[in-house]
N, C-alpha and C positions, 0 to 999 in steps of 0.2 A: 442603470440597471443593467446589468450583462447579460445580455441572452447569447449561447452558444451551444454546441454538440460537442460531445469528446471529442469527436475525429477532426474535428477544426483545429484543435492546439496541438503542437508537436510533441513527437514523442521523442524518450533520448532513453539511451541505455542506462541502468545504475550501475554506477563503476564502483560503488563501496565494496571494499574487500569482502567477500564470502559472498558475492550476489552471485549468480547464475540465470542466463538466460532471461532476465526481468527486466520491463523498459516502463519507463513513467512519463506522464503527460500532469504539467501543472495546470490545471483547471481554473482555479482562482487562487490566486498569489499577491505576492509582493508588486508585480507589474500593474496588477489593477487597484490596488491602494489598499487592499484586505488588512486591515488592523487588527482583526482579534481570531481568525482561523483561515488557513491556509488548505483547501483540497485538492487531492492529486489523483490519478485515474494509475492504476498498477495493472501490466499485462504480464504475465508471467507464463513462460511456454511451458510444454510438457516435459518434465524434468528438471524444472527450473525452482531457483529459489530465493527468496530475500538473505539477508546475510543472517545470522544469529546474534541476535546484538540488543542494546536496550538505549533508551534514553533518558534524559531526564523530565521528562514531558509525557501526558501520556496521548493517546489516540485512539481514534473511532475507526472501525473499518464494518462497510457492508460489501458481502460477495455480489457481484452481479450476474457472471458466467461462470462456469468450468466448476473442477471437484479440486481439493487439495487438503492440507491439514496444517492448522495453527499448533506451530511447536511452541514451548513454553517450559522451564522446570517443572510445572505440573503434568509433562506428560504432552501429546500429541491428540488434537481436538479435531473431527472431521466439519470440514466446511464445504459448503455447495450454496447456490444460488440461495439469497435470503438470509444466511447466517448471519448476525451481528456480532463483533469481538468490540470489547474494551479493554485496552490494555493498559493498566497504570504506569504511572511513571517509573523505570527505572527496572521492569520487569523482561528478564531476556524472553525474546521472542522471535518468531520465524515462521514466514508462510511457504510451505512448499505446495507445487503443482504435482497430485498424482493422476490426474486423470490424461486423457487423449486429446483435450482440447487446452485453449488458453486459461487461463484463472484470470480473471478478471476482478478487481476490486475498486471502490472508494476508500480513502484515505484521508481523514482530518486531524488536522494538528493544530494546536497554539501557534501564532505568528508571534515575533518572528522565531524560525528556528531553522536548521539545516533541513533543505526541502528535498533531498535525493533521497531520503531511505524512511 
């Protein structure tokens, strides 16, 4: 069993094209031997965003702190603490921070996949 806090994990800039002022921590992933899911923590600075992109796998997100919008082809949807998102495989999406504080989310993806976005 692994027990840790979010702040114990190193935070890295998201360098994927189209990202701005976004950082990620791998909370549970390949280094832990996680075979089914990877858990990541994203922190998006005010005015920042993830790339507007799609993946060939679904992911699940829960908002911990801050406010923003989840952008998809269906339009923008507001996000705030407690908001839960399910993004199907191949759906274009983006998270944008529209508030004055960092937007923090937990994101789960199936393993193994590109773990940076």
